[in-house]
C-alpha atoms as a printed R data frame, in Angstrom:
    type eleno elety resid chain resno      x      y      z
1   ATOM     1    CA   MET     A     1 23.166 44.177 -8.368
2   ATOM     2    CA   ALA     A     2 23.852 46.162 -5.205
3   ATOM     3    CA   THR     A     3 21.011 47.425 -3.043
4   ATOM     4    CA   LEU     A     4 21.066 51.231 -3.035
5   ATOM     5    CA   ALA     A     5 20.323 52.612  0.427
6   ATOM     6    CA   VAL     A     6 19.858 56.379  0.650
7   ATOM     7    CA   ILE     A     7 20.057 57.969  4.092
8   ATOM     8    CA   LEU     A     8 18.281 61.311  3.854
9   ATOM     9    CA   LEU     A     9 19.875 63.983  6.030
10  ATOM    10    CA   PHE     A    10 18.718 67.426  7.141
11  ATOM    11    CA   ASP     A    11 19.863 70.075  9.602
12  ATOM    12    CA   GLY     A    12 19.442 68.943 13.182
13  ATOM    13    CA   PHE     A    13 19.207 65.217 12.497
14  ATOM    14    CA   ASP     A    14 20.391 62.871 15.259
15  ATOM    15    CA   LEU     A    15 23.808 61.571 14.289
16  ATOM    16    CA   ILE     A    16 23.407 58.049 15.672
17  ATOM    17    CA   ASP     A    17 20.079 57.664 13.846
18  ATOM    18    CA   ALA     A    18 21.961 57.949 10.549
19  ATOM    19    CA   GLY     A    19 25.439 56.782 11.562
20  ATOM    20    CA   GLY     A    20 24.264 53.570 13.199
21  ATOM    21    CA   PRO     A    21 22.466 52.192 10.113
22  ATOM    22    CA   TYR     A    22 25.268 53.530  7.896
23  ATOM    23    CA   GLU     A    23 27.805 51.463  9.830
24  ATOM    24    CA   VAL     A    24 25.568 48.372  9.814
25  ATOM    25    CA   LEU     A    25 25.109 48.360  6.042
26  ATOM    26    CA   LEU     A    26 28.783 49.062  5.350
27  ATOM    27    CA   THR     A    27 29.853 46.329  7.753
28  ATOM    28    CA   ALA     A    28 27.507 43.793  6.163
29  ATOM    29    CA   SER     A    29 29.006 44.577  2.753
30  ATOM    30    CA   ARG     A    30 32.543 44.380  4.137
31  ATOM    31    CA   LEU     A    31 31.882 40.914  5.518
32  ATOM    32    CA   GLN     A    32 30.581 39.802  2.133
33  ATOM    33    CA   GLU     A    33 33.691 41.145  0.428
34  ATOM    34    CA   ARG     A    34 35.820 39.306  2.975
35  ATOM    35    CA   ASP     A    35 34.023 36.120  1.897
36  ATOM    36    CA   GLY     A    36 34.866 36.866 -1.735
37  ATOM    37    CA   ASP     A    37 31.311 37.897 -2.601
38  ATOM    38    CA   ALA     A    38 30.020 41.100 -4.121
39  ATOM    39    CA   PRO     A    39 28.940 43.682 -1.515
40  ATOM    40    CA   GLN     A    40 25.191 43.801 -1.019
41  ATOM    41    CA   PHE     A    41 24.777 47.469 -0.142
42  ATOM    42    CA   GLU     A    42 25.713 50.760 -1.725
43  ATOM    43    CA   VAL     A    43 25.118 53.438  0.901
44  ATOM    44    CA   MET     A    44 24.569 57.070 -0.035
45  ATOM    45    CA   LEU     A    45 24.197 60.075  2.258
46  ATOM    46    CA   ALA     A    46 22.020 62.708  0.619
47  ATOM    47    CA   THR     A    47 20.298 66.000  1.279
48  ATOM    48    CA   PRO     A    48 17.724 67.929 -0.724
49  ATOM    49    CA   GLY     A    49 19.908 70.127 -2.921
50  ATOM    50    CA   GLY     A    50 23.110 68.361 -1.897
51  ATOM    51    CA   GLY     A    51 24.173 70.991  0.619
52  ATOM    52    CA   ASP     A    52 26.105 70.480  3.837
53  ATOM    53    CA   VAL     A    53 24.125 69.712  7.000
54  ATOM    54    CA   SER     A    54 24.849 69.882 10.702
55  ATOM    55    CA   ALA     A    55 23.684 67.149 13.039
56  ATOM    56    CA   TYR     A    56 22.262 67.944 16.454
57  ATOM    57    CA   GLY     A    57 25.211 69.182 18.483
58  ATOM    58    CA   GLY     A    58 26.964 70.776 15.522
59  ATOM    59    CA   MET     A    59 28.881 68.043 13.687
60  ATOM    60    CA   THR     A    60 28.823 69.053 10.016
61  ATOM    61    CA   LEU     A    61 28.716 66.612  7.114
62  ATOM    62    CA   THR     A    62 29.944 67.697  3.694
63  ATOM    63    CA   ARG     A    63 30.233 66.326  0.144
64  ATOM    64    CA   LEU     A    64 26.773 64.802  0.278
65  ATOM    65    CA   ALA     A    65 24.757 63.581 -2.674
66  ATOM    66    CA   ASP     A    66 21.877 65.656 -4.019
67  ATOM    67    CA   SER     A    67 18.667 63.750 -3.366
68  ATOM    68    CA   ASP     A    68 16.985 65.823 -6.078
69  ATOM    69    CA   MET     A    69 19.112 63.933 -8.589
70  ATOM    70    CA   ILE     A    70 18.082 60.500 -7.280
71  ATOM    71    CA   GLU     A    71 15.211 59.009 -9.245
72  ATOM    72    CA   ALA     A    72 14.844 55.780 -7.268
73  ATOM    73    CA   CYS     A    73 16.509 53.703 -4.576
74  ATOM    74    CA   ASP     A    74 15.954 50.367 -2.899
75  ATOM    75    CA   ILE     A    75 15.970 51.615  0.684
76  ATOM    76    CA   LEU     A    76 15.189 55.135  1.880
77  ATOM    77    CA   LEU     A    77 16.089 55.764  5.516
78  ATOM    78    CA   VAL     A    78 14.999 58.870  7.394
79  ATOM    79    CA   PRO     A    79 16.668 59.651 10.750
80  ATOM    80    CA   GLY     A    80 15.012 61.459 13.617
81  ATOM    81    CA   THR     A    81 15.636 64.796 15.247
82  ATOM    82    CA   ILE     A    82 15.209 66.605 18.544
83  ATOM    83    CA   ASP     A    83 13.378 69.485 16.819
84  ATOM    84    CA   VAL     A    84 10.535 67.594 15.180
85  ATOM    85    CA   ALA     A    85  8.503 70.742 14.520
86  ATOM    86    CA   CYS     A    86 11.347 72.308 12.545
87  ATOM    87    CA   ALA     A    87 11.797 69.212 10.404
88  ATOM    88    CA   LEU     A    88  8.061 68.968  9.772
89  ATOM    89    CA   GLY     A    89  8.155 72.568  8.569
90  ATOM    90    CA   ASP     A    90 10.820 71.752  5.986
91  ATOM    91    CA   THR     A    91  8.598 71.410  2.930
92  ATOM    92    CA   GLY     A    92 11.519 70.435  0.701
93  ATOM    93    CA   LEU     A    93 12.418 67.563  3.001
94  ATOM    94    CA   ILE     A    94  8.848 66.264  3.153
95  ATOM    95    CA   ALA     A    95  8.479 66.610 -0.615
96  ATOM    96    CA   THR     A    96 11.635 64.570 -1.116
97  ATOM    97    CA   ILE     A    97 10.277 61.746  1.042
98  ATOM    98    CA   GLU     A    98  6.955 61.885 -0.811
99  ATOM    99    CA   ARG     A    99  8.739 61.690 -4.166
100 ATOM   100    CA   LEU     A   100 11.230 58.940 -3.359
101 ATOM   101    CA   ALA     A   101  9.112 56.633 -1.185
102 ATOM   102    CA   PRO     A   102  6.925 55.303 -4.025
103 ATOM   103    CA   GLU     A   103 10.101 54.412 -5.937
104 ATOM   104    CA   THR     A   104 11.674 52.391 -3.102
105 ATOM   105    CA   ASP     A   105 11.243 48.822 -1.972
106 ATOM   106    CA   MET     A   106 11.464 49.908  1.669
107 ATOM   107    CA   THR     A   107 11.189 53.275  3.397
108 ATOM   108    CA   ALA     A   108 12.383 53.263  6.999
109 ATOM   109    CA   SER     A   109 12.600 55.754  9.822
110 ATOM   110    CA   VAL     A   110 14.625 55.909 13.000
111 ATOM   111    CA   CYS     A   111 13.243 57.444 16.185
112 ATOM   112    CA   THR     A   112 11.251 60.629 15.498
113 ATOM   113    CA   GLY     A   113 11.814 60.203 11.781
114 ATOM   114    CA   ALA     A   114  8.444 58.432 12.028
115 ATOM   115    CA   PHE     A   115  6.794 61.862 12.235
116 ATOM   116    CA   LEU     A   116  8.304 62.745  8.855
117 ATOM   117    CA   LEU     A   117  6.993 59.526  7.317
118 ATOM   118    CA   ALA     A   118  3.596 60.272  8.826
119 ATOM   119    CA   ARG     A   119  3.568 63.793  7.369
120 ATOM   120    CA   ALA     A   120  4.452 62.264  3.985
121 ATOM   121    CA   HIS     A   121  1.326 60.053  4.316
122 ATOM   122    CA   LEU     A   122  3.305 56.828  4.513
123 ATOM   123    CA   LEU     A   123  1.796 55.719  7.827
124 ATOM   124    CA   ASP     A   124 -1.882 56.119  6.970
125 ATOM   125    CA   GLY     A   125 -3.564 53.014  8.344
126 ATOM   126    CA   ALA     A   126 -0.198 51.506  9.334
127 ATOM   127    CA   ARG     A   127  1.317 50.437 12.636
128 ATOM   128    CA   ALA     A   128  4.375 52.442 13.649
129 ATOM   129    CA   THR     A   129  6.731 53.130 16.506
130 ATOM   130    CA   THR     A   130  9.115 55.872 17.585
131 ATOM   131    CA   HIS     A   131 11.074 56.950 20.661
132 ATOM   132    CA   TRP     A   132  9.187 55.907 23.784
133 ATOM   133    CA   GLU     A   133  8.850 59.527 24.944
134 ATOM   134    CA   ASP     A   134  7.159 60.465 21.666
135 ATOM   135    CA   LEU     A   135  4.678 57.609 21.331
136 ATOM   136    CA   PRO     A   136  1.729 59.665 22.668
137 ATOM   137    CA   ASP     A   137  2.446 62.518 20.259
138 ATOM   138    CA   LEU     A   138  2.716 60.125 17.319
139 ATOM   139    CA   ALA     A   139 -0.553 58.490 18.320
140 ATOM   140    CA   SER     A   140 -2.324 61.835 18.507
141 ATOM   141    CA   CYS     A   141 -0.929 63.359 15.302
142 ATOM   142    CA   GLY     A   142 -3.762 61.921 13.215
143 ATOM   143    CA   GLU     A   143 -1.381 60.669 10.516
144 ATOM   144    CA   VAL     A   144 -0.766 57.078 11.640
145 ATOM   145    CA   GLY     A   145 -2.938 53.983 11.907
146 ATOM   146    CA   SER     A   146 -1.780 52.795 15.318
147 ATOM   147    CA   VAL     A   147  1.259 53.135 17.560
148 ATOM   148    CA   VAL     A   148  3.237 50.230 18.980
149 ATOM   149    CA   GLY     A   149  5.417 50.509 22.077
150 ATOM   150    CA   GLY     A   150  7.919 48.119 23.588
151 ATOM   151    CA   VAL     A   151  9.521 47.091 20.293
152 ATOM   152    CA   ARG     A   152 12.710 48.091 18.524
153 ATOM   153    CA   TRP     A   153 11.078 48.237 15.110
154 ATOM   154    CA   VAL     A   154  7.797 47.695 13.289
155 ATOM   155    CA   ASP     A   155  7.849 46.148  9.813
156 ATOM   156    CA   GLU     A   156  4.793 46.904  7.690
157 ATOM   157    CA   GLY     A   157  6.298 45.559  4.502
158 ATOM   158    CA   ARG     A   158  7.303 48.569  2.424
159 ATOM   159    CA   VAL     A   159  7.371 50.933  5.415
160 ATOM   160    CA   LEU     A   160  9.356 50.323  8.595
161 ATOM   161    CA   THR     A   161  9.752 52.422 11.727
162 ATOM   162    CA   SER     A   162 12.039 52.003 14.712
163 ATOM   163    CA   GLY     A   163 12.243 53.163 18.285
164 ATOM   164    CA   GLY     A   164 14.679 55.640 19.727
165 ATOM   165    CA   LEU     A   165 18.252 56.235 18.630
166 ATOM   166    CA   THR     A   166 20.131 52.911 18.862
167 ATOM   167    CA   SER     A   167 17.001 51.042 17.799
168 ATOM   168    CA   GLY     A   168 17.964 52.216 14.323
169 ATOM   169    CA   ILE     A   169 20.958 49.882 14.470
170 ATOM   170    CA   HIS     A   170 18.669 46.954 15.251
171 ATOM   171    CA   LEU     A   171 16.341 48.025 12.430
172 ATOM   172    CA   ALA     A   172 19.255 48.199  9.998
173 ATOM   173    CA   LEU     A   173 20.255 44.652 10.961
174 ATOM   174    CA   HIS     A   174 16.667 43.623 10.240
175 ATOM   175    CA   LEU     A   175 17.036 45.233  6.801
176 ATOM   176    CA   VAL     A   176 20.187 43.178  6.251
177 ATOM   177    CA   ALA     A   177 18.222 40.068  7.215
178 ATOM   178    CA   ARG     A   178 15.413 40.951  4.799
179 ATOM   179    CA   VAL     A   179 17.635 41.839  1.866
180 ATOM   180    CA   ALA     A   180 20.403 39.272  2.358
181 ATOM   181    CA   SER     A   181 19.981 36.738  5.195
182 ATOM   182    CA   VAL     A   182 19.519 36.405  8.927
183 ATOM   183    CA   ASP     A   183 22.946 34.779  9.033
184 ATOM   184    CA   LEU     A   184 24.592 37.873  7.550
185 ATOM   185    CA   ALA     A   185 22.651 40.061  9.986
186 ATOM   186    CA   ARG     A   186 23.894 37.969 12.919
187 ATOM   187    CA   ARG     A   187 27.479 38.075 11.636
188 ATOM   188    CA   THR     A   188 27.222 41.832 11.193
189 ATOM   189    CA   ALA     A   189 25.922 42.256 14.728
190 ATOM   190    CA   ARG     A   190 28.784 40.127 16.008
191 ATOM   191    CA   GLN     A   191 31.279 42.246 14.068
192 ATOM   192    CA   LEU     A   192 29.744 45.346 15.652
193 ATOM   193    CA   ASP     A   193 29.908 43.655 19.081
194 ATOM   194    CA   LEU     A   194 26.161 44.068 19.477
195 ATOM   195    CA   ASP     A   195 23.553 41.712 20.897
196 ATOM   196    CA   TRP     A   196 20.848 41.464 18.222
197 ATOM   197    CA   SER     A   197 17.748 39.364 17.823
198 ATOM   198    CA   PRO     A   198 15.492 38.998 14.777
199 ATOM   199    CA   ASP     A   199 12.629 39.448 17.251
200 ATOM   200    CA   PRO     A   200 11.871 43.195 17.412
201 ATOM   201    CA   ALA     A   201 10.543 42.886 20.959
202 ATOM   202    CA   ARG     A   202 13.944 41.818 22.333
């Protein structure tokens, strides 16, 4: 059975935070199909209510799934944003994360998406990371156990966070390694022409 990965979008999200992991998971599945195997990942872009959203800079995404209609998924991925305060004020977005996270095997954030996981009480007592510029703010928000710098991602089992922007690509490759194999993650990285290590500190 395919692993359902839902990437939860909202107005002002950083495009590479969502697009990088999207490309990683699709590429991993494409390589499996090339080998004659069933694809591992089904990737869904969703918004609360299913409406269109515009990424930071104005690129608009349409024909998105309605996250309100999703009862459960295997991976929930939350991208970051420049305007963290605005996203934190989106009660529908936070409520969606709070509802879906308990029904997922893994909930992951990219960059400042960690603040949204924190607001949804997913980082209580947990280690987490985010963009290097935002580490002090995450540490002082009172909604996270401890903050880790100098790594591309932090894996706390069911909850994972990653550093800034392109670190989300490295995190997504780690998800491929966890769900499928390190070999498939390495092959995917090679296909993407990306240097990747299973060590988050590299």
